[in-house]
C-alpha positions as CSV (number, residue, x, y, z in Angstrom):
1,X,0.0,0.5,-0.1
2,X,1.4,3.4,-0.7
3,X,-0.5,6.9,0.4
4,X,-0.7,9.5,-2.5
5,X,-3.2,11.7,-4.8
6,X,-5.0,11.7,-7.9
7,X,-5.6,15.0,-8.5
8,X,-5.0,16.2,-5.5
9,X,-7.8,13.7,-3.9
10,X,-6.3,12.1,-1.3
11,X,-5.9,8.0,-2.0
12,X,-4.2,4.7,-0.8
13,X,-2.5,2.7,-3.6
14,X,-2.5,-0.6,-3.7
15,X,0.5,-1.5,-5.1
16,X,-0.2,-4.5,-8.0
17,X,2.8,-5.7,-10.2
18,X,-0.1,-7.4,-11.8
19,X,-1.7,-4.8,-13.1
20,X,-0.8,-3.0,-16.8
21,X,-1.7,0.4,-15.7
22,X,-3.1,2.7,-13.1
23,X,-6.5,1.9,-12.4
24,X,-9.3,4.1,-10.2
25,X,-12.7,3.2,-8.7
26,X,-15.2,5.5,-10.7
27,X,-16.3,7.2,-7.3
28,X,-12.2,8.6,-6.5
29,X,-12.2,9.4,-10.5
30,X,-15.5,11.2,-10.1
31,X,-13.8,13.5,-7.1
32,X,-10.8,14.2,-9.0
33,X,-12.4,15.2,-11.9
34,X,-11.3,12.4,-14.3
35,X,-12.8,12.4,-17.7
36,X,-14.0,9.2,-19.6
37,X,-11.9,9.2,-23.0
38,X,-12.6,5.9,-24.4
39,X,-14.9,2.8,-23.1
40,X,-13.6,-0.6,-23.8
41,X,-14.3,-4.1,-21.8
42,X,-10.8,-5.6,-20.0
43,X,-9.9,-8.7,-18.3
44,X,-9.7,-8.6,-14.8
45,X,-9.2,-10.6,-11.5
46,X,-12.5,-10.6,-10.9
47,X,-13.4,-11.1,-14.3
48,X,-14.7,-9.0,-17.5
49,X,-15.1,-5.6,-16.4
50,X,-16.0,-2.1,-18.4
51,X,-13.3,0.7,-18.2
52,X,-12.8,4.0,-19.2
53,X,-9.6,5.3,-20.5
54,X,-8.6,8.5,-18.7
55,X,-5.9,10.7,-17.7
56,X,-4.7,11.9,-14.4
57,X,-2.8,15.4,-14.7
58,X,-0.8,15.1,-11.2
59,X,-0.7,11.7,-9.3
60,X,1.5,11.1,-6.2
61,X,2.6,8.4,-4.5
62,X,4.9,8.5,-1.4
63,X,7.4,11.5,-1.9
64,X,6.9,10.9,-6.0
65,X,4.9,13.1,-8.2
66,X,4.1,11.8,-12.2
67,X,2.4,14.1,-14.3
68,X,0.1,13.2,-16.9
69,X,-0.5,9.4,-15.8
70,X,-2.8,7.1,-18.3
71,X,-5.0,5.5,-15.8
72,X,-8.1,3.6,-16.2
73,X,-11.4,4.2,-14.1
74,X,-13.1,0.9,-13.2
75,X,-16.7,1.0,-11.9
76,X,-16.4,-2.1,-9.4
77,X,-12.9,-1.3,-8.4
78,X,-12.5,-0.8,-4.5
79,X,-9.4,0.5,-4.1
80,X,-6.8,2.5,-6.5
81,X,-4.3,0.1,-8.1
82,X,-0.6,1.5,-8.8
83,X,0.2,-0.2,-12.0
84,X,3.1,-1.2,-14.0
85,X,2.8,1.8,-16.4
86,X,4.0,4.1,-13.2
87,X,6.2,1.3,-11.6
88,X,8.0,0.5,-14.3
89,X,9.5,3.9,-14.1
90,X,11.2,3.0,-10.9
91,X,13.6,0.6,-9.0
92,X,11.4,-1.7,-6.7
93,X,12.9,-3.6,-3.8
94,X,11.0,-5.8,-1.6
95,X,12.7,-7.4,1.5
96,X,11.3,-8.2,5.0
97,X,7.6,-6.8,4.5
98,X,9.2,-3.4,3.3
99,X,9.2,-2.1,-0.1
100,X,11.6,0.5,-1.5
101,X,11.0,2.4,-3.9
102,X,13.7,5.0,-6.0
103,X,13.7,6.9,-9.1
104,X,15.5,4.6,-12.2
105,X,18.7,6.4,-13.6
């Protein structure tokens, strides 16, 4: 889990290395002013789901700021997912129940 924000709306991200993209529940997306640009269907761990492609103008997690993030809005998602489109920008280490994230150089 990682504290963060989506367009200044505070969230707690679930770090999900199995998610290709950042995914945001509909309720949070609405509060954050995210707009559905294109609808499609996705195969998720919970089955097939309708999703909307969107952009997060300003996203934070931990101490990191990531601008202009491609994200998907999912109506039945319970927690925001921090996916590989953002995690791939960082070096992630996991040991003794602690995750350390640093910028890739």
